C-alpha positions as CSV (number, residue, x, y, z in Angstrom):
1,M,16.1,4.6,-36.8
2,N,16.1,5.0,-33.0
3,S,17.4,1.7,-31.6
4,K,17.0,2.6,-27.9
5,V,14.2,1.7,-25.5
6,K,13.9,3.7,-22.3
7,I,12.7,2.1,-19.0
8,T,11.7,4.6,-16.4
9,F,11.0,3.6,-12.8
10,L,8.2,5.7,-11.2
11,G,7.6,3.3,-8.2
12,G,8.2,-0.1,-6.8
13,V,12.0,0.0,-6.6
14,G,13.8,0.7,-3.4
15,E,10.4,0.4,-1.7
16,I,7.5,-2.0,-1.2
17,G,4.4,-0.8,-3.0
18,K,3.2,1.8,-5.5
19,N,4.5,-0.2,-8.4
20,M,4.8,1.7,-11.7
21,T,7.2,1.3,-14.6
22,A,7.2,3.1,-18.0
23,I,8.6,1.5,-21.2
24,E,9.2,4.0,-24.0
25,Y,10.2,3.8,-27.6
26,E,10.3,6.9,-29.8
27,D,6.9,8.5,-29.4
28,E,5.2,5.6,-27.6
29,I,5.0,4.8,-23.9
30,I,3.3,1.9,-22.2
31,V,2.9,1.9,-18.4
32,I,3.1,-1.3,-16.3
33,D,0.9,-1.1,-13.2
34,A,-0.3,2.0,-11.2
35,G,-0.1,1.1,-7.5
36,L,-0.3,2.7,-4.1
37,T,1.2,2.2,-0.7
38,F,0.0,3.1,2.7
39,P,1.4,5.8,4.8
40,G,3.7,5.3,7.8
41,D,3.7,7.2,11.1
42,D,5.7,10.0,9.5
43,L,2.7,10.9,7.3
44,P,-0.1,11.9,9.8
45,G,-3.6,12.2,8.3
46,I,-2.5,10.9,4.9
47,D,-4.8,8.2,3.4
48,I,-2.7,6.7,0.7
49,V,0.6,7.3,-1.2
50,I,0.7,7.1,-5.0
51,P,3.5,7.6,-7.5
52,D,4.5,11.0,-8.8
53,I,3.5,10.8,-12.5
54,S,5.0,14.2,-13.6
55,Y,7.1,12.4,-16.2
56,L,4.0,10.8,-17.8
57,L,2.1,14.1,-17.7
58,A,5.0,15.8,-19.5
59,N,4.8,13.1,-22.1
60,K,1.0,12.8,-22.1
61,D,0.6,12.3,-25.9
62,K,3.1,9.4,-25.9
63,V,1.3,7.3,-23.3
64,K,-0.7,4.6,-25.1
65,A,-1.9,2.2,-22.4
66,I,-1.6,1.0,-18.8
67,I,-1.0,-2.7,-18.5
68,L,-2.0,-4.3,-15.1
69,T,-0.2,-7.5,-13.9
70,H,-2.8,-8.2,-11.2
71,G,-5.4,-6.7,-8.9
72,H,-3.6,-6.0,-5.6
73,E,-3.7,-2.4,-4.4
74,D,0.0,-1.9,-4.8
75,H,-0.5,-2.5,-8.5
76,I,-3.9,-0.9,-9.2
77,G,-4.6,1.5,-6.3
78,A,-3.4,4.7,-7.9
79,L,-5.6,4.2,-11.0
80,P,-8.4,6.6,-9.9
81,F,-5.9,9.4,-9.6
82,V,-3.8,8.5,-12.7
83,L,-6.9,8.2,-14.9
84,Q,-8.0,11.6,-14.0
85,S,-5.0,13.0,-15.8
86,L,-4.3,10.3,-18.4
87,N,-7.1,9.3,-20.7
88,V,-5.6,5.9,-21.9
89,P,-7.0,2.4,-22.0
90,I,-6.2,-0.1,-19.3
91,Y,-5.6,-3.8,-19.9
92,G,-5.8,-6.6,-17.3
93,S,-7.3,-10.0,-16.5
94,R,-11.0,-10.3,-15.8
95,L,-10.7,-10.3,-12.1
96,T,-8.2,-7.4,-12.1
97,L,-10.6,-5.3,-14.1
98,A,-13.6,-6.3,-12.0
99,L,-11.7,-5.0,-8.9
100,V,-10.8,-1.8,-10.8
101,E,-14.4,-1.4,-11.7
102,S,-15.5,-1.8,-8.1
103,K,-12.9,0.8,-7.0
104,M,-13.8,3.3,-9.8
105,K,-17.5,3.4,-8.6
106,E,-16.2,5.8,-6.0
107,Y,-15.0,8.1,-8.8
108,P,-18.0,8.3,-11.1
109,K,-16.7,11.4,-13.0
110,V,-13.5,9.5,-14.1
111,K,-14.2,7.8,-17.5
112,Y,-11.9,5.1,-18.7
113,K,-11.7,2.2,-21.2
114,A,-10.9,-1.3,-19.8
115,V,-10.0,-4.2,-22.1
116,S,-9.9,-7.7,-20.6
117,V,-7.1,-10.1,-21.6
118,K,-6.1,-13.5,-20.5
119,A,-3.0,-15.7,-20.5
120,K,-1.6,-16.5,-24.0
121,N,-3.3,-13.4,-25.5
122,V,-1.1,-11.2,-27.6
123,L,-1.7,-7.4,-27.7
124,K,-0.2,-5.1,-30.4
125,L,0.4,-1.5,-29.3
126,G,2.4,0.4,-31.9
127,N,6.0,-0.8,-31.7
128,F,5.2,-3.0,-28.7
129,T,3.8,-6.5,-28.8
130,I,2.7,-7.7,-25.4
131,E,2.2,-11.4,-24.6
132,F,0.4,-12.3,-21.3
133,I,1.7,-15.3,-19.4
134,H,-0.1,-17.1,-16.5
135,V,1.6,-17.0,-13.1
136,N,0.6,-18.1,-9.6
137,H,0.2,-15.4,-7.0
138,S,-2.0,-14.8,-3.9
139,I,-4.7,-13.5,-6.1
140,A,-6.3,-15.0,-9.2
141,G,-5.8,-13.5,-12.6
142,A,-2.1,-12.6,-12.2
143,L,-0.1,-12.2,-15.4
144,A,3.5,-11.9,-16.4
145,L,4.4,-10.0,-19.5
146,C,6.7,-10.6,-22.5
147,I,7.1,-7.2,-24.3
148,S,8.5,-7.5,-27.8
149,T,10.3,-4.3,-28.7
150,P,12.6,-3.2,-31.6
151,V,15.6,-3.9,-29.4
152,G,14.4,-7.4,-28.2
153,N,12.1,-9.1,-25.7
154,I,11.6,-7.7,-22.2
155,V,10.1,-10.1,-19.7
156,H,8.4,-8.6,-16.7
157,T,7.4,-11.3,-14.2
158,G,4.9,-9.2,-12.1
159,D,4.4,-10.7,-8.7
160,F,4.6,-14.5,-8.9
161,K,5.3,-17.8,-7.2
162,V,5.5,-21.4,-8.5
163,D,2.7,-23.5,-7.0
164,Y,2.7,-27.0,-8.3
165,E,-0.5,-27.7,-6.5
166,A,-2.4,-24.6,-7.5
167,L,-6.0,-24.8,-6.3
168,D,-7.5,-23.9,-9.7
169,G,-5.1,-26.4,-11.5
170,K,-3.3,-23.7,-13.3
171,T,0.4,-23.5,-12.5
172,T,2.9,-20.8,-13.5
173,D,3.6,-21.3,-17.2
174,L,7.2,-22.4,-16.8
175,A,7.2,-24.0,-20.3
176,R,6.5,-20.6,-21.9
177,F,9.2,-18.9,-19.9
178,G,11.6,-21.6,-21.1
179,E,10.5,-21.1,-24.8
180,L,11.1,-17.4,-24.5
181,G,14.5,-18.1,-23.0
182,K,15.4,-20.2,-26.0
183,K,14.2,-17.5,-28.4
184,G,16.2,-14.9,-26.6
185,V,15.3,-12.4,-23.9
186,N,17.2,-9.1,-23.8
187,L,16.0,-7.9,-20.4
188,L,14.4,-9.5,-17.3
189,L,12.5,-7.4,-14.8
190,C,11.9,-9.8,-11.9
191,E,10.2,-9.3,-8.6
192,S,12.3,-9.4,-5.5
193,T,10.0,-9.4,-2.5
194,N,11.0,-12.8,-1.1
195,V,14.5,-13.1,-2.4
196,C,15.8,-13.3,1.1
197,R,13.8,-16.4,1.9
198,K,15.6,-19.7,1.2
199,G,13.9,-22.6,-0.6
200,F,10.5,-22.7,-2.2
201,S,7.3,-21.0,-1.1
202,M,4.6,-23.3,0.2
203,S,1.5,-24.2,-1.8
204,E,-1.7,-22.5,-1.0
205,K,-3.2,-25.9,-0.6
206,S,-1.2,-26.4,2.6
207,V,-3.1,-23.6,4.2
208,G,-6.4,-25.4,3.5
209,V,-5.1,-28.6,5.2
210,T,-4.2,-26.5,8.4
211,L,-7.5,-24.7,8.4
212,D,-9.4,-28.0,8.0
213,K,-7.7,-29.3,11.2
214,I,-8.6,-26.1,13.0
215,F,-12.3,-26.4,12.0
216,E,-12.3,-30.0,13.0
217,A,-10.7,-29.4,16.4
218,N,-13.0,-26.4,17.3
219,K,-16.5,-27.6,16.3
220,E,-18.3,-26.0,19.2
221,K,-16.6,-22.6,19.0
222,R,-17.6,-19.5,17.1
223,L,-15.0,-19.2,14.4
224,F,-13.5,-16.0,12.9
225,V,-11.0,-16.0,10.0
226,A,-9.1,-12.8,9.2
227,T,-7.4,-12.7,5.8
228,F,-6.7,-10.5,2.8
229,A,-9.9,-9.9,0.9
230,S,-8.1,-10.1,-2.4
231,N,-6.8,-13.7,-1.8
232,I,-9.7,-15.4,-3.7
233,H,-8.1,-18.9,-3.5
234,R,-7.9,-18.5,0.3
235,L,-11.5,-17.4,0.5
236,Q,-12.6,-20.3,-1.6
237,Q,-10.9,-22.8,0.8
238,I,-12.5,-21.1,3.8
239,L,-16.0,-21.1,2.2
240,D,-15.6,-24.8,1.2
241,L,-14.7,-25.6,4.8
242,A,-17.7,-23.7,6.1
243,E,-19.9,-25.8,3.9
244,K,-18.1,-29.0,5.0
245,Y,-18.6,-28.2,8.6
246,K,-22.2,-26.8,8.1
247,R,-21.4,-23.3,9.2
248,K,-23.2,-20.1,8.0
249,V,-20.8,-17.4,6.7
250,A,-21.0,-13.7,7.5
251,F,-18.6,-11.3,5.8
252,T,-17.5,-8.2,7.7
253,G,-15.4,-5.3,6.4
254,R,-16.1,-3.3,3.3
255,S,-13.3,-4.7,1.2
256,M,-14.2,-8.3,2.1
257,I,-17.9,-7.8,1.2
258,N,-17.0,-6.0,-2.1
259,V,-14.3,-8.4,-3.3
260,S,-16.4,-11.6,-2.5
261,E,-19.3,-10.1,-4.4
262,V,-17.1,-9.2,-7.4
263,A,-15.3,-12.5,-7.5
264,M,-18.6,-14.5,-7.3
265,K,-20.1,-12.4,-10.0
266,I,-17.3,-13.3,-12.5
267,G,-17.1,-16.9,-11.4
268,E,-13.7,-16.7,-9.6
269,L,-15.3,-17.5,-6.3
270,K,-18.0,-20.2,-6.0
271,Y,-20.3,-20.7,-3.1
272,D,-23.9,-21.3,-2.3
273,I,-25.5,-18.0,-1.7
274,K,-27.9,-19.6,0.8
275,N,-24.9,-20.3,3.1
276,I,-24.2,-16.5,3.4
277,I,-25.9,-14.5,6.1
278,D,-25.9,-10.9,7.0
279,I,-23.8,-9.9,10.0
280,D,-27.0,-8.5,11.7
281,S,-28.4,-12.1,11.7
282,I,-25.7,-13.9,13.6
283,N,-27.5,-13.9,16.9
284,K,-30.1,-16.3,15.4
285,Y,-27.4,-19.0,15.2
286,E,-25.5,-21.1,17.7
287,D,-21.7,-20.6,18.0
288,K,-21.0,-23.9,16.2
289,E,-23.1,-22.8,13.2
290,L,-21.1,-19.6,12.6
291,L,-18.1,-18.5,10.6
292,I,-17.2,-14.8,10.4
293,V,-14.8,-13.9,7.6
294,T,-13.3,-10.5,8.3
295,T,-10.8,-7.9,7.3
296,G,-8.2,-6.7,9.8
297,S,-5.4,-9.2,9.4
298,Q,-2.9,-6.4,9.4
299,G,-4.2,-4.6,12.5
300,E,-5.6,-1.7,10.4
301,P,-7.2,0.8,12.9
302,M,-10.6,1.0,11.3
303,S,-10.9,-2.6,10.2
304,A,-13.7,-4.9,11.4
305,L,-11.5,-7.1,13.5
306,T,-9.6,-4.3,15.2
307,R,-13.0,-2.7,16.2
308,M,-14.1,-6.0,17.6
309,A,-10.9,-6.3,19.6
310,M,-11.5,-2.8,21.0
311,G,-15.2,-3.6,21.8
312,E,-16.4,-1.0,19.2
313,F,-18.1,-3.3,16.7
314,K,-21.8,-3.0,17.2
315,Q,-23.0,-6.4,15.9
316,I,-20.3,-8.6,17.6
317,K,-19.1,-8.8,21.2
318,L,-16.2,-11.2,21.5
319,R,-16.2,-13.8,24.3
320,Q,-14.4,-16.9,25.6
321,N,-16.0,-19.3,23.1
322,D,-14.5,-17.5,20.2
323,L,-11.5,-18.6,18.1
324,I,-9.9,-16.0,15.8
325,V,-7.5,-17.2,13.1
326,F,-5.2,-14.8,11.4
327,S,-4.7,-16.4,8.0
328,A,-2.1,-13.8,7.0
329,S,1.4,-12.8,8.3
330,P,2.2,-9.2,9.2
331,I,3.4,-7.1,6.3
332,P,6.8,-5.6,7.3
333,G,6.0,-2.5,9.4
334,N,2.6,-3.8,10.6
335,E,3.9,-6.1,13.3
336,K,3.2,-3.8,16.2
337,S,-0.4,-3.1,15.1
338,V,-1.1,-6.8,14.5
339,Y,0.3,-7.9,17.9
340,N,-1.6,-5.1,19.6
341,V,-4.8,-6.5,18.2
342,I,-3.9,-10.1,19.1
343,N,-3.2,-9.0,22.7
344,A,-6.5,-7.2,22.9
345,L,-8.3,-10.4,21.6
346,Y,-6.6,-12.5,24.3
347,K,-7.7,-10.0,27.0
348,L,-11.3,-10.4,25.9
349,G,-11.0,-14.2,26.6
350,A,-10.9,-15.3,22.9
351,D,-8.4,-17.8,21.6
352,V,-6.1,-16.7,18.7
353,I,-4.2,-18.7,16.1
354,Y,-1.7,-16.8,14.0
355,D,1.3,-17.6,11.8
356,E,3.7,-18.2,14.7
357,L,1.4,-20.9,16.1
358,A,0.3,-22.7,12.9
359,A,0.8,-22.8,9.1
360,V,-2.2,-20.6,8.4
361,H,-0.6,-18.4,5.7
362,V,1.7,-18.9,2.8
363,S,3.3,-16.1,0.7
364,G,2.3,-15.3,-2.9
365,H,5.9,-14.3,-3.8
366,A,8.7,-16.4,-5.1
367,C,11.4,-17.5,-2.7
368,E,15.1,-17.9,-3.7
369,E,14.8,-21.3,-5.5
370,E,11.8,-20.1,-7.6
371,L,13.7,-17.0,-8.6
372,K,16.7,-19.2,-9.6
373,L,14.3,-21.2,-11.7
374,M,13.0,-18.1,-13.4
375,H,16.5,-16.9,-14.2
376,N,17.6,-20.2,-15.6
377,L,14.5,-20.5,-17.8
378,V,14.5,-17.0,-19.2
379,K,18.3,-16.7,-19.6
380,P,18.3,-12.9,-20.0
381,K,21.1,-10.9,-21.5
382,F,20.5,-8.1,-19.0
383,F,18.7,-8.0,-15.7
384,M,17.1,-5.4,-13.3
385,P,15.5,-6.6,-10.1
386,V,12.2,-4.8,-9.2
387,H,9.5,-4.8,-6.5
388,G,11.5,-4.5,-3.3
389,E,13.5,-2.4,-0.9
390,F,17.1,-1.8,-1.7
391,R,18.2,-4.8,0.4
392,H,15.9,-7.0,-1.7
393,L,17.3,-5.6,-5.0
394,K,20.9,-6.0,-3.9
395,T,20.3,-9.6,-2.7
396,H,18.6,-10.4,-6.1
397,K,21.6,-8.9,-7.9
398,D,23.9,-11.2,-6.0
399,L,21.7,-14.2,-6.8
400,A,21.9,-13.4,-10.5
401,M,25.7,-13.1,-10.3
402,R,25.9,-16.5,-8.5
403,L,24.0,-17.9,-11.4
404,G,26.7,-16.7,-13.8
405,M,25.5,-13.2,-14.9
406,E,28.2,-10.6,-15.3
407,E,27.8,-7.6,-12.9
408,R,28.1,-5.1,-15.9
409,N,24.9,-6.6,-17.3
410,I,22.9,-5.8,-14.1
411,I,21.5,-2.4,-12.9
412,L,19.9,-1.8,-9.5
413,P,17.2,0.7,-10.4
414,S,16.1,3.5,-8.0
415,L,13.1,5.7,-7.9
416,G,13.2,8.0,-11.0
417,A,16.0,6.2,-12.7
418,Q,15.9,6.1,-16.5
419,V,17.7,3.2,-18.3
420,E,18.4,3.0,-22.0
421,L,18.3,-0.5,-23.5
422,S,19.6,-1.4,-27.0
423,A,20.1,-4.8,-28.6
424,N,23.6,-5.1,-27.1
425,S,23.8,-2.6,-24.2
426,M,22.1,-1.3,-21.1
427,R,23.0,1.9,-19.2
428,Q,21.5,4.3,-16.8
429,T,21.2,7.7,-18.4
430,G,19.9,9.8,-15.6
431,Y,16.8,10.6,-13.5
432,V,13.4,12.0,-14.1
433,T,11.0,13.6,-11.5
434,A,9.6,10.8,-9.4
435,G,8.6,10.2,-5.8
436,Q,5.5,10.3,-3.6
437,R,2.2,12.1,-4.0
438,L,0.1,12.1,-0.9
439,V,-3.7,11.6,-1.0
440,D,-5.5,13.3,1.9
441,G,-9.2,13.1,1.7
442,I,-10.0,14.6,-1.8
443,G,-6.7,16.5,-2.0
444,I,-3.4,15.5,-3.4
445,G,-0.1,17.0,-2.1
446,D,3.6,16.2,-1.9
447,M,6.3,15.6,0.7
448,D,7.1,19.3,0.9
449,S,3.6,20.3,1.7
450,N,3.2,22.8,4.5
451,V,0.1,20.9,5.6
452,L,2.2,17.8,6.3
453,K,4.9,19.8,8.1
454,E,2.3,21.5,10.3
455,R,0.7,18.2,11.2
456,L,4.1,16.7,12.1
457,Q,4.8,19.8,14.3
458,L,1.4,19.6,15.9
459,S,1.8,15.8,16.6
460,E,5.3,16.2,18.1
461,D,5.3,19.5,19.8
462,G,1.7,20.7,20.2
463,I,0.2,24.2,19.7
464,C,0.1,27.5,21.6
465,V,-2.5,30.2,20.9
466,V,-1.8,33.7,22.1
467,V,-4.4,36.5,22.1
468,V,-3.3,40.1,23.0
469,N,-5.5,43.2,23.2
470,I,-3.8,46.5,22.4
471,N,-5.3,50.0,22.5
472,N,-4.8,51.5,19.1
473,V,-4.5,55.1,20.5
474,S,-2.3,54.7,23.6
475,G,-0.3,51.7,22.3
476,T,-0.8,49.8,25.6
477,V,-1.8,46.3,26.4
478,T,-5.3,46.6,27.8
479,S,-5.6,43.2,29.5
480,D,-3.6,40.1,30.4
481,P,-2.7,38.1,27.3
482,F,-4.9,35.1,26.8
483,I,-3.0,31.8,26.3
484,I,-4.2,28.3,25.3
485,T,-1.8,25.4,25.0
486,R,-2.4,21.8,23.8
487,G,0.3,19.2,24.0
488,V,2.9,21.6,25.2
489,V,3.0,21.5,29.0
490,Y,1.8,19.0,31.7
491,E,-1.3,20.0,33.7
492,A,0.7,20.2,37.0
493,E,3.0,22.8,35.5
494,S,0.4,24.7,33.4
495,E,-0.6,27.5,35.8
496,E,3.0,28.6,36.5
497,F,3.9,28.1,32.8
498,V,1.1,30.3,31.5
499,A,1.8,33.1,34.1
500,D,5.4,33.2,33.2
501,A,4.6,33.2,29.4
502,K,2.2,36.2,29.9
503,A,5.0,38.1,31.8
504,A,7.4,37.3,28.9
505,I,4.9,38.6,26.3
506,I,4.3,41.9,28.2
507,A,8.0,42.4,28.8
508,S,8.7,42.0,25.0
509,L,6.0,44.5,24.0
510,K,7.3,47.1,26.4
511,E,10.5,47.3,24.3
512,Q,8.7,49.0,21.3
513,D,6.2,51.8,20.6
514,L,3.1,49.8,19.7
515,R,1.5,52.9,18.0
516,A,4.3,53.1,15.5
517,V,4.4,49.5,14.2
518,E,2.1,47.4,12.0
519,P,0.0,44.6,13.7
520,S,2.0,42.0,11.7
521,V,5.2,43.2,13.3
522,I,3.6,42.9,16.7
523,K,2.5,39.4,15.9
524,N,6.0,38.4,14.8
525,T,7.5,39.9,18.0
526,I,5.0,37.9,20.2
527,R,5.5,34.7,18.2
528,R,9.3,34.9,18.4
529,N,9.4,35.6,22.1
530,V,6.9,33.0,23.0
531,S,8.7,30.4,20.9
532,N,12.0,31.2,22.6
533,F,10.4,31.2,26.1
534,I,8.8,27.7,25.4
535,F,12.0,26.3,24.0
536,R,13.9,27.4,27.1
537,R,11.3,25.8,29.4
538,T,10.5,22.6,27.4
539,K,13.1,22.2,24.6
540,R,10.1,21.9,22.2
541,R,9.0,24.1,19.3
542,P,5.2,24.0,19.2
543,M,3.1,25.7,16.5
544,I,2.4,29.2,17.7
545,L,-0.7,31.2,16.6
546,T,-0.8,34.8,17.5
547,I,-3.9,37.0,17.4
548,V,-3.6,40.8,18.0
549,L,-6.9,42.6,18.7
550,L,-6.8,46.4,18.3
551,D,-9.3,48.3,20.5
């Protein structure tokens, strides 16, 4: 009998986002989450980044299911692309699957089976038995997992926090984690996002208190609140305050409209539909009667709030009697974009409240003391920190060791790492193919794509197009070369630059008998000489396109 379980990390370790972990025993694999991340400045034109699932495709017949911990994009966003290649059922809470369904409407050709589960349900999948455990997070329907395997229990926390004043009255099921700890947990996979933050995370209810004070103090102003569309509990508090202060609510931003409709449909979000108005109707109301709930809390270029800040939103022109509340804090890497939007809002005369000025946001991730609590309840034999950059994983490892865990029982996983777990041992056995797949429109590429390299070259060094006419009989250049540059040389220098470039091209062609060589050789000669000329003049290497016309 095989007494080893393999854990393979396809995303979410050494990085924030695109979470995906495979757990394998003999000829069975279950996958936890299928998330995306958003591209940085080094990926021009890329829409989203998803995990490389080459390992799963190579073991296609073994994959039995995808288990979703919750409905955030970094946990479900890759599903439309994964399900194109893997025809397996997905399991998740009601809200999680409702969000997946909304997303999959954009991919009508992809067929899939979704099975709704809830906390305390137990699912049997071959040699795996999966118990779902309720946890608090910044989205409803978040679930941790206890996976019973032939080598013992594996607890995967998913993203979680401990909120003793949860708005829906459902707190993280600490009692169940404690019971599992007493029964015995072989391995803990625990999220690490906020491990560097001391103390406890604040309750979601505290945001409602702050927002209530803001509504009360600004009764005559037109109010805007920007927040994460997926934070249903935050939206509920905002809608309750709108009703309390007799304000009509207009949603803006595609994701905000979609998520609010989905959440209301399944009963996770409750509001009087009569209190909701279309964004085109806001001019019928006084400022004090309006609340606009919008996307754009992260400064996304095409979001509703960013377009308002730039004066490009057709239905809304911001003015001095407007108050914009950012009920979110910038995700690491988004700070510059967020503060650019805030500055633009101030320049339009609006007032802005954000996390540096008031407690208008709390995190959905466990801080240090909550992570300590999880470790002490679960009491795992082995531990691997997940869901974080390397600094988060290392800090989480140090925390576990301070709590008494031996270093030899902890592994810091990296992308592609494969770990073997038995009843009494854990060791890393090697690596599988893993990394990033780039979604660009309807195409999917990889980091070595020529398209990406060319875009980077264009964005950094520009482009130069050279057209040369050559007489096929005499082998002479029949007219001055035609040169177009974009992003290569400043306008004041362009005339002299182009003249010198033409001279360099003609000089290089005089060195060979153009009747005796192929057009491709002539092209390469022109490209090489123009490249060298531009580098000498500008220290840049633009993309060079050469066209040779034979008369």
